[in-house]
C-alpha positions as CSV (number, residue, x, y, z in Angstrom):
1,X,1.4,-67.2,48.2
2,X,2.2,-70.0,45.9
3,X,4.8,-72.5,47.0
4,X,6.3,-75.2,44.7
5,X,5.9,-78.8,45.5
6,X,8.6,-81.3,44.4
7,X,5.8,-84.1,44.5
8,X,3.9,-82.1,41.9
9,X,7.0,-81.7,39.6
10,X,7.6,-85.4,39.8
11,X,4.2,-86.1,38.6
12,X,4.4,-83.9,35.8
13,X,7.5,-85.5,34.6
14,X,6.3,-89.0,35.2
15,X,9.3,-89.9,37.4
16,X,9.9,-90.7,41.1
17,X,13.6,-89.8,40.8
18,X,14.3,-86.2,41.2
19,X,18.0,-86.9,39.8
20,X,16.8,-87.7,36.4
21,X,15.4,-84.3,35.8
22,X,17.9,-81.8,34.2
23,X,15.6,-79.0,32.8
24,X,12.5,-77.3,34.3
25,X,10.3,-74.6,32.9
26,X,8.2,-72.9,35.6
27,X,7.1,-69.6,34.2
28,X,3.9,-67.6,34.7
29,X,2.8,-69.7,38.0
30,X,2.8,-66.7,40.6
31,X,5.6,-68.7,42.6
32,X,6.9,-67.0,45.7
33,X,9.1,-69.8,47.0
34,X,11.2,-72.4,45.3
35,X,13.2,-74.0,48.2
36,X,12.0,-77.5,47.0
37,X,14.2,-77.3,44.0
38,X,17.2,-78.1,46.2
39,X,16.1,-81.9,45.8
40,X,16.9,-81.9,42.1
41,X,20.7,-82.1,42.2
42,X,21.3,-82.7,38.6
43,X,19.3,-79.6,37.4
44,X,21.2,-77.9,34.6
45,X,18.6,-75.6,33.0
46,X,15.9,-73.8,35.1
47,X,13.5,-71.0,33.9
48,X,11.6,-69.2,36.7
49,X,10.5,-66.0,34.6
50,X,7.4,-64.1,35.4
51,X,6.7,-65.0,38.8
52,X,6.6,-63.2,42.3
53,X,10.0,-64.4,43.6
54,X,11.6,-62.2,46.2
55,X,14.5,-64.5,47.1
56,X,16.8,-67.3,45.4
57,X,18.1,-68.8,48.6
58,X,16.3,-72.2,47.8
59,X,18.6,-72.6,44.8
60,X,21.8,-73.0,46.7
61,X,21.9,-76.7,46.4
62,X,21.5,-76.7,42.6
63,X,25.2,-76.6,42.2
64,X,25.0,-78.1,38.6
65,X,22.8,-75.3,37.3
66,X,24.3,-73.9,34.1
67,X,21.4,-71.8,32.7
68,X,19.1,-69.6,34.9
69,X,16.4,-67.2,34.0
70,X,14.6,-65.2,36.7
71,X,13.4,-62.4,34.6
72,X,10.5,-60.1,35.5
73,X,10.2,-61.2,39.2
74,X,10.5,-59.1,42.5
75,X,14.0,-59.8,43.4
76,X,15.9,-57.0,45.3
77,X,19.1,-59.2,45.6
78,X,20.8,-62.2,44.1
79,X,21.7,-63.9,47.2
80,X,21.7,-67.6,47.0
81,X,23.3,-68.2,43.8
82,X,26.9,-66.9,44.6
83,X,27.9,-70.5,45.1
84,X,26.7,-71.7,41.6
85,X,30.1,-72.2,40.1
86,X,28.9,-73.8,37.0
87,X,26.5,-71.0,36.0
88,X,27.2,-69.7,32.5
89,X,24.1,-67.8,31.7
90,X,22.1,-65.6,34.2
91,X,19.1,-63.5,33.0
92,X,17.9,-61.5,36.0
93,X,16.3,-58.7,34.0
94,X,13.2,-56.6,35.0
95,X,13.7,-56.9,38.8
96,X,14.5,-54.5,41.6
97,X,18.1,-55.2,42.0
98,X,20.2,-52.4,43.2
99,X,23.6,-54.2,43.3
100,X,25.6,-56.7,41.4
101,X,28.0,-57.6,44.2
102,X,26.2,-61.1,44.9
103,X,27.5,-62.5,41.5
104,X,30.9,-60.8,41.2
105,X,32.5,-64.1,42.2
106,X,30.8,-66.3,39.6
107,X,33.9,-66.8,37.4
108,X,32.1,-69.2,35.1
109,X,29.5,-66.8,33.7
110,X,29.6,-66.1,29.9
111,X,26.5,-64.0,29.6
112,X,25.1,-61.6,32.2
113,X,21.8,-59.7,31.5
114,X,20.7,-57.4,34.2
115,X,18.7,-54.9,32.2
116,X,15.7,-52.9,33.7
117,X,16.8,-52.8,37.3
118,X,17.8,-50.1,39.9
119,X,21.6,-50.7,39.5
120,X,23.5,-47.4,40.2
121,X,27.2,-48.7,39.9
122,X,29.1,-51.6,38.2
123,X,31.3,-53.7,40.4
124,X,34.6,-54.9,39.3
125,X,34.2,-58.0,37.2
126,X,37.8,-59.0,37.2
127,X,37.0,-62.8,37.9
128,X,34.8,-63.2,35.0
129,X,37.5,-64.2,32.6
130,X,35.0,-65.7,30.2
131,X,32.3,-63.3,30.1
132,X,31.6,-62.2,26.5
133,X,27.9,-60.7,26.9
134,X,27.0,-58.0,29.3
135,X,23.5,-56.1,29.2
136,X,23.1,-53.4,31.8
137,X,20.6,-51.1,29.7
138,X,18.0,-49.1,31.5
139,X,19.9,-48.8,34.9
140,X,20.6,-45.5,36.4
141,X,24.4,-45.9,36.0
142,X,26.2,-42.5,35.6
143,X,29.7,-44.1,35.4
144,X,31.6,-47.4,34.7
145,X,34.9,-46.5,36.3
146,X,37.5,-49.3,36.1
147,X,34.8,-52.1,36.4
148,X,35.5,-53.3,32.7
149,X,39.2,-52.9,32.6
150,X,40.0,-56.5,32.6
151,X,37.2,-57.9,30.7
152,X,39.2,-58.9,27.7
153,X,36.9,-61.6,26.5
154,X,33.7,-59.5,26.2
155,X,32.2,-59.1,22.8
156,X,28.7,-57.7,23.4
157,X,28.2,-54.8,25.7
158,X,24.9,-52.9,26.2
159,X,24.7,-49.7,28.2
160,X,21.7,-48.0,26.5
161,X,19.2,-45.8,28.4
162,X,21.4,-45.4,31.2
163,X,22.9,-42.0,32.6
164,X,26.3,-42.1,31.2
165,X,27.9,-38.7,30.5
166,X,31.0,-40.2,29.0
167,X,32.5,-43.3,27.6
168,X,34.9,-44.5,30.3
169,X,38.5,-45.3,29.5
170,X,37.9,-48.9,31.0
171,X,36.6,-49.9,27.5
172,X,40.2,-49.7,26.2
173,X,41.0,-53.2,27.3
174,X,37.8,-54.8,25.6
175,X,39.8,-55.5,22.5
176,X,37.6,-58.4,21.5
177,X,34.3,-56.2,21.6
178,X,32.3,-56.4,18.4
179,X,29.0,-54.7,19.5
180,X,28.7,-51.7,21.7
181,X,25.3,-50.2,22.4
182,X,25.4,-46.6,24.1
183,X,22.2,-45.0,22.8
184,X,20.1,-42.8,24.9
185,X,22.6,-41.3,27.3
186,X,24.4,-37.9,27.7
187,X,27.7,-38.6,26.0
188,X,29.3,-35.5,24.5
189,X,32.5,-36.8,23.3
190,X,34.2,-40.1,22.3
191,X,37.6,-40.8,23.9
192,X,40.6,-41.8,21.8
193,X,40.7,-44.9,23.7
194,X,37.8,-46.2,21.6
195,X,39.9,-46.4,18.6
196,X,41.6,-49.3,20.2
197,X,38.4,-51.4,19.5
198,X,39.5,-52.5,16.1
199,X,37.1,-55.6,16.0
200,X,34.1,-53.3,16.7
201,X,31.4,-54.0,14.1
202,X,28.2,-52.5,15.6
203,X,28.3,-49.2,17.4
204,X,24.9,-47.4,18.5
205,X,25.4,-43.8,19.7
206,X,21.9,-42.5,19.0
207,X,20.1,-40.0,21.2
208,X,23.3,-38.5,22.8
209,X,24.7,-35.0,22.9
210,X,27.3,-35.4,20.3
211,X,27.5,-32.0,18.3
212,X,31.1,-31.7,16.8
213,X,32.4,-33.5,13.9
214,X,35.9,-33.7,15.4
215,X,34.4,-35.9,18.2
216,X,33.9,-38.6,15.7
217,X,37.2,-38.6,13.9
218,X,38.5,-41.4,16.2
219,X,36.1,-43.6,14.6
220,X,38.4,-43.8,11.5
221,X,40.4,-46.4,13.4
222,X,37.4,-48.6,13.6
223,X,38.2,-50.4,10.3
224,X,35.8,-53.3,10.6
225,X,32.7,-51.1,11.7
226,X,29.7,-51.8,9.4
227,X,26.9,-50.5,11.4
228,X,26.6,-47.0,12.9
229,X,23.8,-45.1,14.5
230,X,24.1,-41.4,15.2
231,X,20.2,-40.4,15.1
232,X,19.2,-38.1,17.8
233,X,22.4,-36.2,18.2
234,X,22.8,-32.5,17.3
235,X,25.5,-33.5,14.7
236,X,22.9,-35.6,12.8
237,X,21.1,-32.4,11.6
238,X,24.1,-31.1,9.9
239,X,24.5,-31.3,6.0
240,X,27.0,-33.6,4.3
241,X,27.0,-35.9,7.3
242,X,26.5,-39.0,5.0
243,X,29.4,-38.0,2.7
244,X,31.8,-37.4,5.7
245,X,30.7,-40.6,7.3
246,X,31.4,-42.6,4.2
247,X,34.8,-40.9,3.7
248,X,35.6,-41.8,7.4
249,X,34.4,-45.3,7.4
250,X,34.6,-46.7,3.8
251,X,33.5,-50.2,4.9
252,X,30.2,-49.0,6.5
253,X,27.0,-50.9,5.3
254,X,24.4,-49.5,7.6
255,X,24.1,-45.8,8.7
256,X,21.3,-44.7,11.2
257,X,19.6,-48.2,10.9
258,X,19.3,-47.9,7.1
259,X,21.4,-49.5,4.3
260,X,23.9,-47.1,3.3
261,X,23.4,-47.8,-0.4
262,X,19.7,-46.9,-0.3
263,X,20.4,-43.5,1.6
264,X,22.9,-42.6,-1.1
265,X,20.5,-43.5,-3.9
266,X,17.9,-41.4,-2.3
267,X,20.3,-38.4,-2.2
268,X,21.0,-38.8,-5.7
269,X,17.4,-38.9,-6.8
270,X,16.6,-35.7,-4.9
271,X,19.5,-33.9,-6.4
272,X,18.3,-35.2,-9.9
273,X,14.7,-34.1,-9.2
274,X,16.0,-30.6,-8.1
275,X,17.9,-30.3,-11.5
276,X,14.8,-31.4,-13.4
277,X,12.7,-28.8,-11.9
278,X,15.2,-25.9,-12.5
279,X,15.7,-27.3,-16.0
280,X,12.0,-27.0,-16.9
281,X,12.3,-23.2,-17.6
282,X,14.2,-23.6,-20.9
283,X,13.9,-20.0,-21.8
284,X,15.6,-18.7,-18.7
285,X,18.3,-21.2,-19.1
286,X,18.9,-20.1,-22.7
287,X,18.9,-16.6,-21.9
288,X,21.3,-17.2,-19.2
289,X,23.6,-19.1,-21.5
290,X,23.5,-16.2,-24.0
291,X,24.1,-13.5,-21.5
292,X,27.1,-15.6,-20.0
293,X,28.6,-16.3,-23.5
294,X,30.0,-12.7,-24.0
295,X,31.5,-12.9,-20.6
296,X,33.3,-16.1,-21.3
297,X,34.4,-14.8,-24.7
298,X,35.7,-11.6,-23.0
299,X,37.6,-13.7,-20.4
300,X,39.1,-16.0,-23.2
301,X,40.2,-13.0,-25.2
302,X,43.1,-12.6,-22.9
303,X,44.7,-15.4,-24.7
304,X,43.6,-13.9,-28.1
305,X,44.2,-10.1,-28.0
306,X,43.6,-9.7,-31.6
307,X,40.0,-10.9,-31.5
308,X,39.0,-8.6,-28.5
309,X,37.2,-5.7,-30.6
310,X,35.4,-8.5,-32.6
311,X,34.2,-10.2,-29.5
312,X,33.1,-7.0,-27.8
313,X,31.2,-6.0,-30.9
314,X,29.5,-9.5,-31.2
315,X,28.4,-9.5,-27.5
316,X,27.0,-5.9,-27.8
317,X,25.0,-6.9,-31.0
318,X,23.7,-10.1,-29.2
319,X,22.6,-8.0,-26.2
320,X,20.9,-5.6,-28.6
321,X,19.1,-8.5,-30.4
322,X,18.0,-9.9,-27.1
323,X,16.6,-6.6,-25.9
324,X,14.8,-6.1,-29.3
325,X,13.2,-9.4,-28.9
326,X,12.1,-8.7,-25.5
327,X,10.4,-5.4,-26.5
328,X,8.8,-7.1,-29.3
329,X,7.3,-9.8,-27.2
330,X,6.3,-7.3,-24.6
331,X,4.6,-5.1,-27.2
332,X,2.7,-8.3,-28.6
333,X,1.6,-9.3,-25.2
334,X,0.3,-5.7,-24.4
335,X,-1.5,-5.7,-27.7
336,X,-3.2,-9.0,-27.1
337,X,-4.3,-7.9,-23.6
338,X,-5.8,-4.7,-24.9
339,X,-7.7,-6.6,-27.6
340,X,-9.0,-9.1,-24.9
341,X,-10.2,-6.3,-22.6
342,X,-12.0,-4.4,-25.5
343,X,-13.7,-7.5,-26.6
344,X,-14.8,-8.3,-22.9
345,X,-16.2,-4.9,-22.5
346,X,-18.2,-5.0,-25.9
347,X,-19.7,-8.2,-24.7
348,X,-20.7,-6.9,-21.3
349,X,-22.5,-3.8,-23.0
350,X,-24.2,-6.1,-25.5
351,X,-25.5,-8.2,-22.6
352,X,-26.8,-5.0,-21.0
353,X,-28.5,-3.7,-24.1
354,X,-30.3,-7.1,-24.5
355,X,-31.5,-7.3,-21.1
356,X,-32.9,-3.6,-21.6
357,X,-34.6,-4.6,-24.8
358,X,-36.2,-7.6,-23.2
359,X,-37.5,-5.5,-20.3
360,X,-39.1,-3.0,-22.7
361,X,-40.9,-5.9,-24.9
362,X,-42.0,-7.4,-21.7
363,X,-43.6,-4.3,-20.6
364,X,-45.2,-3.5,-24.0
365,X,-46.7,-6.9,-24.1
366,X,-48.3,-6.5,-20.6
367,X,-49.9,-3.3,-21.6
368,X,-51.4,-4.8,-24.7
369,X,-52.9,-7.6,-22.6
370,X,-54.3,-5.3,-20.0
371,X,-56.1,-3.2,-22.9
372,X,-57.6,-6.3,-24.3
373,X,-58.9,-7.4,-20.9
374,X,-60.7,-4.2,-20.5
375,X,-62.3,-4.4,-23.8
376,X,-63.9,-7.7,-23.2
377,X,-67.3,-7.6,-21.5
378,X,-67.3,-10.8,-19.3
379,X,-68.8,-11.7,-16.1
380,X,-66.8,-11.4,-12.9
381,X,-66.6,-15.1,-12.6
382,X,-65.0,-15.4,-16.0
383,X,-62.5,-12.7,-15.0
384,X,-61.4,-14.9,-12.0
385,X,-61.2,-18.0,-14.0
386,X,-58.8,-16.3,-16.5
387,X,-56.7,-15.0,-13.8
388,X,-56.5,-18.6,-12.3
389,X,-55.5,-19.9,-15.6
390,X,-52.8,-17.3,-16.1
391,X,-51.3,-18.2,-12.7
392,X,-51.4,-21.7,-13.7
393,X,-49.5,-21.0,-16.9
394,X,-46.7,-19.6,-14.6
395,X,-46.2,-22.8,-13.1
396,X,-46.8,-25.1,-16.1
397,X,-44.1,-27.0,-17.8
398,X,-45.1,-25.8,-21.4
399,X,-43.6,-22.7,-23.0
400,X,-45.3,-19.4,-22.2
401,X,-47.5,-17.7,-24.5
402,X,-46.0,-14.2,-24.0
403,X,-43.3,-13.6,-26.5
404,X,-41.4,-11.4,-23.9
405,X,-41.5,-14.3,-21.3
406,X,-40.4,-16.8,-24.1
407,X,-37.5,-14.6,-24.8
408,X,-36.6,-14.2,-21.1
409,X,-36.9,-18.1,-20.6
410,X,-34.7,-18.7,-23.7
411,X,-32.0,-16.3,-22.0
412,X,-32.3,-18.2,-18.8
413,X,-31.8,-21.4,-20.6
414,X,-28.8,-20.0,-22.5
415,X,-27.2,-18.7,-19.3
416,X,-27.7,-22.0,-17.7
417,X,-26.2,-24.0,-20.4
418,X,-23.5,-21.5,-21.2
419,X,-24.4,-21.5,-24.9
420,X,-23.5,-18.3,-27.2
421,X,-26.3,-17.0,-29.3
422,X,-26.2,-14.2,-32.1
423,X,-28.3,-12.0,-30.0
424,X,-27.3,-13.1,-26.5
425,X,-23.8,-13.5,-25.3
426,X,-23.0,-15.2,-22.0
427,X,-19.6,-15.1,-20.6
428,X,-18.2,-16.6,-17.4
429,X,-14.8,-15.5,-15.8
430,X,-12.2,-17.9,-15.9
431,X,-10.0,-18.9,-13.1
432,X,-6.5,-18.2,-13.6
433,X,-4.2,-21.2,-13.2
434,X,-1.5,-20.8,-10.6
435,X,1.8,-20.9,-12.2
436,X,4.1,-23.6,-10.8
437,X,7.0,-22.3,-8.9
438,X,10.1,-24.0,-10.2
439,X,11.9,-23.3,-6.9
440,X,9.7,-25.4,-4.9
441,X,10.9,-28.9,-3.9
442,X,8.2,-31.5,-4.9
443,X,6.5,-33.6,-2.2
444,X,8.4,-36.7,-3.2
445,X,11.6,-34.8,-1.9
446,X,10.1,-34.6,1.5
447,X,12.1,-36.3,3.9
448,X,10.6,-39.4,5.1
449,X,9.5,-39.6,8.8
450,X,12.2,-40.2,11.2
451,X,12.5,-43.8,12.6
452,X,12.1,-44.9,16.1
453,X,15.7,-45.4,16.4
454,X,17.7,-42.2,17.5
455,X,14.2,-40.3,17.9
456,X,13.5,-41.4,21.6
457,X,12.6,-45.0,20.8
458,X,14.4,-48.3,21.6
459,X,17.9,-48.8,20.8
460,X,19.0,-49.9,17.3
461,X,19.7,-53.4,18.3
462,X,17.2,-54.2,21.1
463,X,18.1,-54.0,24.8
C-alpha cells in the first residue's frame, strides 16, 4: 500500500505553499490513497494514471480541478468527484466502472472518456450542455435508449466494440456530430434519423452485419461525409460497391481507410491489365472480327435491301477462305509433325546400330588379346604383372590402348557433352513449355491483404 504525502510533493516542487501548485503529474507510482491532495485548493490539472487507486474520495476538496485523468486504475465507481463543478475533461478509461451515475450531474464536462470499462447502460446526460466528446468504446452496452437525446453540442461519439444491435433514434438530436464510430457491433440497419446528421464527416461502420445496399441509401443525406468505413460487413464483399458509394457520396475522400482516388486508380489498372492479357491473342481477335463482320453486314442490310445478296455472297466467300486457310495450316502442321517423328525414330535406330557395332568390335579385340597372351611363353610371375598393369590401365587418366575402349570412351564423352558426331548422334528430350493461359489473372491483380480496419482489428480512428 502506497500513500501519497503532501510534504513529499512540496519538496519536489521546492515550495512550502500548497496553494501555489496548480498542476501535478503522479503517474506510475502504485498509489492507493490520494487523500492528502485535499490540501491543494488551487489544483487545476491532475494526472493519476497507471496507479492502484480504488477510490477518489480524497479529491472532494479539489474544487478547482478542470482536468483529471485516472486512466488504468482499479476504480469501481467515481464517487468523490460529483462535486467538482469546474471539471471539463475526465478520463477514467481502463478501470472497472459499472455505472456512470456518479458523474451525470457534472454539467461543466466537455470531454468524457470511459472506454474499456464494464458499463452496461448509459445514463441520461441531459445536464451536460457543453459536452462535445464522448468515448464509451469497449463497454458491454447493448442500447443507448434516450440517453443522448439532448446532447445537441456533441461533435465526437465513439461506441465501437460494444454490443449495439441498432443505431438508436436518440442520435437524431446530435445535429453538431462530426465524427461517429460504431465499428465492431451487431448493427444490421441504419435508421432514417441518421440522415439528419448533415454535419457528419467521419463515419465508421466497420465489422457490423450490414448486408443490404438499401440500408445505406440514407447516407445520401450526409453531404459533408468525407470518410466512410464499411469493411467487415457482408455488403463489403459485393461487386461495384465503390461505384455505388461514389455515386451516393460524391464528396467522399476516404473509403475503407484508403484514399478513394487510389482505390479507383487500382481498379482502372486491373481492368487495363485484364484487357491486355486478352488482347495478347491477336489471331483469335482477328478471327472473331472477321466472323462478326458478316453478321454486322447482315444486320445493316436491312437499311440497304439492294445490297443483301452481295453481302451474303461476300460473307460466304470469306468463311470459305477462312476454312481453307485453317485446313492448309492444319495440313502443314501435320506434315511437320510427321517429319519430326520420322527423324526422331531414325536417330534412335542409328544410335542402337552404333552401340551394337561398338559391342562387336569390343568382343573381337578381347579375343585377339586373349590369343596373343596364350601364344606368349612367359613365367607365371610375368603374367601376374601384366594383369596388374592392365588393371592399372583401367584406372589411369590416359587414353586406353584398346580401339574399342577408345571408341566407347569417346561415345561417353560425346553423350556427356551433348555434341553430335557423324557416326554418333546423341539426342535429349526437350521439355515442352507450358503455354500461358490468357484467361488467368496475373499475380499483380491479386487483391492486397485486407487491413486491420474492418477485419477484426481496432476501429478506423482509434478508440
